[in-house]
C-alpha positions in Angstrom: -4.2 -57.6 6.0 -5.1 -60.6 8.2 -5.5 -64.3 8.0 -8.6 -66.3 9.0 -9.6 -70.0 8.4 -12.7 -72.0 8.8 -12.6 -75.8 8.7 -15.6 -78.2 8.2 -15.1 -81.5 9.9 -17.4 -84.5 10.5 -17.2 -83.6 14.2 -18.1 -80.0 13.7 -16.3 -76.7 12.9 -13.0 -75.1 13.7 -12.1 -71.5 13.1 -9.0 -69.4 13.8 -8.1 -65.8 13.1 -5.2 -63.5 13.8 -5.6 -60.0 15.3 -3.2 -57.8 13.5 -4.4 -54.6 11.8 -1.9 -52.2 10.2 -2.0 -48.9 8.3 1.7 -48.9 7.3 4.7 -50.3 9.0 4.6 -47.8 11.9 0.9 -48.1 12.8 0.2 -51.7 14.0 -2.7 -52.5 16.3 -4.5 -55.6 17.8 -8.2 -56.0 17.1 -10.4 -59.0 17.5 -11.7 -60.4 14.3 -13.7 -63.4 15.6 -17.2 -62.9 17.0 -19.7 -65.5 18.4 -23.4 -65.5 19.3 -25.1 -68.5 20.9 -28.4 -69.7 22.4 -27.5 -72.8 24.5 -29.3 -75.8 23.1 -30.6 -73.9 20.1 -27.9 -72.3 17.9 -24.4 -71.0 17.7 -23.0 -68.6 15.1 -19.4 -67.5 14.7 -18.0 -64.9 12.2 -14.4 -64.1 11.3 -13.6 -61.0 9.3 -10.9 -59.7 6.9 -10.6 -56.4 5.1 -11.2 -52.8 6.0 -11.4 -52.6 9.8 -14.0 -49.8 9.9 -16.2 -51.8 7.5 -16.0 -55.0 9.4 -16.6 -53.3 12.8 -19.7 -51.5 11.4 -21.1 -54.9 10.2 -20.4 -56.5 13.6 -21.9 -53.6 15.5 -25.1 -53.7 13.4 -25.4 -57.5 13.9 -24.8 -57.0 17.6 -27.6 -54.4 17.8 -30.0 -56.7 16.1 -29.1 -59.6 18.4 -29.8 -57.5 21.4 -33.3 -56.5 20.2 -34.5 -59.6 18.4 -38.2 -58.9 19.0 -37.9 -55.8 16.9 -35.9 -57.3 14.1 -37.1 -60.3 12.2 -33.7 -60.6 10.6 -31.8 -61.0 13.9 -29.2 -63.8 14.0 -31.1 -65.2 16.9 -34.3 -65.5 15.0 -33.5 -66.5 11.4 -34.6 -70.1 10.9 -31.7 -71.4 8.8 -27.9 -70.8 8.5 -28.5 -70.1 4.8 -30.7 -67.1 5.8 -28.1 -66.0 8.3 -25.5 -66.0 5.5 -27.9 -64.2 3.2 -28.6 -61.5 5.8 -24.9 -61.1 6.7 -24.1 -60.7 3.0 -26.8 -58.1 2.5 -25.6 -56.1 5.5 -22.0 -56.3 4.4 -22.9 -55.1 0.9 -25.0 -52.2 2.3 -22.2 -51.2 4.7 -19.6 -51.1 2.0 -21.9 -49.1 -0.3 -22.8 -46.6 2.3 -19.1 -46.2 3.3 -18.0 -45.7 -0.2 -20.7 -43.2 -1.0 -20.0 -41.1 2.1 -16.3 -41.0 1.1 -16.9 -40.2 -2.5 -15.7 -43.6 -3.8 -17.3 -45.2 -6.8 -17.1 -48.9 -7.8 -14.8 -51.2 -5.9 -12.7 -49.2 -3.4 -10.6 -49.7 -0.4 -13.5 -50.3 2.0 -14.1 -53.9 1.0 -14.2 -56.8 3.4 -15.0 -60.5 3.5 -16.4 -62.8 6.1 -16.3 -66.5 7.0 -19.5 -67.5 8.7 -19.9 -70.8 10.6 -22.6 -72.3 12.9 -25.4 -74.6 13.5 -29.1 -74.3 14.3 -30.9 -77.1 16.1 -32.3 -79.8 13.9 -29.9 -78.9 11.0 -26.4 -79.7 10.0 -23.4 -77.5 10.9 -22.7 -75.1 8.0 -19.8 -73.0 6.8 -20.0 -70.1 4.4 -17.7 -67.5 2.8 -19.3 -64.1 2.3 -17.9 -61.8 -0.4 -17.9 -58.0 -0.4 -20.6 -58.0 -3.1 -22.9 -59.8 -0.6 -23.1 -63.1 -2.3 -21.6 -66.2 -0.7 -20.6 -69.9 -1.2 -21.0 -72.8 1.1 -18.3 -75.4 2.1 -18.7 -78.9 0.7 -16.8 -82.2 0.4 -14.9 -80.7 -2.5 -14.2 -77.4 -0.7 -14.1 -78.2 3.0 -12.4 -75.1 4.3 -12.3 -71.4 3.6 -9.5 -68.8 4.0 -9.7 -65.0 3.8 -7.0 -62.4 4.0 -3.4 -63.4 3.5 -4.2 -67.0 2.3 -1.3 -68.1 0.1 1.3 -69.0 2.7 -0.9 -71.2 4.8 -2.9 -72.9 2.1 -0.4 -75.6 1.1 -0.4 -76.9 4.7 -4.1 -77.2 4.8 -4.3 -78.9 1.4 -1.8 -81.6 2.4 -2.8 -82.1 6.0 -6.6 -81.7 6.1 -8.8 -84.8 6.6 -12.6 -84.4 7.1 -12.5 -87.2 9.8 -9.6 -85.8 11.8 -10.1 -85.0 15.5 -10.6 -81.4 16.8 -7.2 -81.6 18.4 -5.5 -82.5 15.1 -7.4 -79.8 13.3 -6.2 -77.2 15.8 -2.6 -78.4 15.4 -3.0 -78.2 11.6 -4.3 -74.6 11.8 -1.4 -73.6 14.1 1.1 -74.9 11.5 -0.8 -73.0 8.8 -0.8 -69.8 10.8 2.9 -70.3 11.8 3.9 -70.6 8.2 1.9 -67.4 7.4 3.4 -65.5 10.4 6.9 -66.4 9.3 6.2 -65.1 5.7 4.1 -62.0 6.2 4.4 -59.2 8.7 0.8 -58.1 8.1 -0.4 -61.2 10.0 0.4 -61.4 13.7 -0.3 -62.8 17.2 -2.4 -63.2 19.2 -4.7 -65.7 17.5 -8.3 -66.5 18.4 -9.5 -70.1 18.2 -13.1 -71.4 18.2 -14.2 -75.1 18.2 -17.9 -75.8 17.5 -19.0 -79.4 18.3 -21.8 -80.9 16.2 -25.1 -80.5 18.1 -23.3 -78.7 20.9 -24.8 -75.2 20.3 -22.1 -73.7 22.5 -18.4 -73.2 22.2 -16.7 -76.6 22.7 -13.4 -74.9 23.1 -12.2 -71.3 22.7 -9.0 -69.5 23.6 -6.7 -66.7 22.7 -3.2 -67.8 21.7 -0.6 -65.3 22.8 3.0 -64.9 21.6 4.2 -66.6 24.8 1.9 -69.6 24.4 4.1 -72.7 25.1 2.1 -75.0 22.8 2.2 -72.7 19.9 6.0 -72.2 20.4 6.5 -75.9 20.5 4.5 -76.3 17.2 6.5 -73.5 15.6 9.9 -74.9 16.7 9.0 -78.5 16.0 7.6 -77.7 12.5 10.7 -75.9 11.5 12.9 -78.6 12.8 10.9 -81.4 11.0 10.9 -79.5 7.8 14.7 -79.2 7.8 14.9 -82.9 8.7 12.5 -83.9 5.8 14.5 -81.7 3.4 17.8 -83.4 4.3 16.2 -86.8 4.0 15.2 -86.3 0.3 17.4 -87.8 -2.4 20.4 -85.7 -3.2 20.6 -83.9 -6.5 23.7 -84.6 -8.6 25.4 -82.6 -11.4 26.5 -85.8 -13.1 24.6 -87.1 -16.0 22.2 -90.1 -15.5 24.5 -92.2 -17.8 27.5 -91.4 -15.7 25.7 -92.1 -12.5 24.8 -95.5 -13.7 
């Protein structure tokens, strides 16, 4: 399992993903799940992946091959004219990869080789866009009603995003919000783990505005984790106390 998030802001896009991959409690590895391609001044595209590792790596490898030889591939990420077509091509490739893997392993229907992708980016002359691509190859786009997407182990970090998200928030606050969401998930689920990868895409920037890997020893993440736990306890104790007395007796 994994945890990945993509946020749509007025200022641009922010994405974060963990790197843990496990096949049982005694086989845990670190693999990057965030991938970016860019043409400075023209476009930037970032994918984060969740699901079967072999499937997602096959999809990324195929996209990478097409990117390196765009003149031979009209469906290269570097040549497609809109982000919608990028999402459509990514979904098609994901669906085909899953189908081929299942067939080669004798699996029919929905099997254990599924995966999902969050796709974000901008092409010059158009708005930044954020999509979630499903294993079946179809996808949905972020909107004012649904301004962020999660894939993987989503339930622990979602309440943080719902309460804290603001479309007009700064990139710095968005990163802080994601760190709190990831910290809550890390505390609750061993299948999600550090290090984390972060990508900030500024509107009309067409290059990473900020990217970094957040290690377990990162001082800022440690401060966020410790501070969030401390403030949660403080907020809990500041709430009105419950009493076993009846309301009439309390009056």
